[in-house]
C-alpha positions, 0 to 999 in steps of 0.5 A: 621122438617129436613133441607131437608124438610124446604129447599123443602118447602121454594122452593115451596113458591111464594115470596121471602118475604114467603121463608124469613119468613119460613126459618128465623123462622126455624133458629130462633127456631133451630140455636143452635141445628143444625149442621154446615153443616145444617146452611150452607145449610139453610143460603145459600139460605137465603143469595140470598133471602135477597139480592134480597129482599134488591135490590128491596127495599133497606131500613133499614129492608132489608139491615140488613136481608142481612148483617146478612145472610152474617155474619152468613153464613161466621161465619159457613164457618169458623167453617167448616174450608172453611174460603176462602168462608167466606171472600167475604161475610164479605167484602161484609157486610162490604161495605154495612155497610160503605155505610149506613148513621151515624145516631142515628138509625144506631148506634148500629146496625152498632156497633153489625154488625162490632163486629161480622165481627171482630169476624169472621176475628178473628177466620179466623186469619185475625188479621188486618181486624179483628182490623179494623172492631172491631175499627169500632164497638167501634166508633158506641158503645153507651152502656158501655157493648158494649164498653167494648166487643169491648175494650176486643176483641181488647186487644185480638188481641193486646195481644194474649194468644199465639204467632204467626208467624208475617208473618201471617200478611204480604201482601205476607201471605194474598195474598195466604192463601185463596188458601192455605187453600183451598188446605189444605181442599181438601187434608185433608178433609177425615183425621180424626179430632182426637188427634194429627190432628193439627200437621199434618195440621201445617206440611202439611201448612208449606210445601204448604206455602213453595211453595209459598216462604213463611216460616211459623212457626206453633203455636207449634214452636212459643209456645214450652212450650205449649201442643197442642193436 
């Protein structure tokens, strides 16, 4: 069954609970085989469905479904090079988690959810936000495995394999980067992602950031002995 068919079937169901079960089961069975765009098409209505169910009955199960849908949609927006669409989803997910009680029942759920949010921020190069989310995950970690995973991810942020321009952590850069990335996406969306694309992307990003008064050095400039393709 393809994405269009399953979405059409969901639209014809009477209740949000039925829609959630249908879409959730389909995603669970096909998550690893679906393309990013198909995942976005499925997760977009799932976020709305889980939000409505949560607002009608705000318990642990419904908020867990809502938070999971927000994080998964954000993750796929980042993979599709549309990180600016992911940011409000991650902020909302983190806000919902922050407002849940610190009970023993919630600890592992909070740990895993904050960890996934931190990994999304890391992939989207929002390092300061990633660090805060991962520190929250570590705070709620119960098992040694969870603690080790959090500590490893935090260490990657503190000691990255590649150097990056510190301006990326500045308020000036962070205040404009979503708009810059949106404009870059529109400008380059039809350019093939073949070998050498990163240099074109970095050049366009450098020029656009300069228009906002920000001087930015690319990974290629920061790591002159590393070969990029």
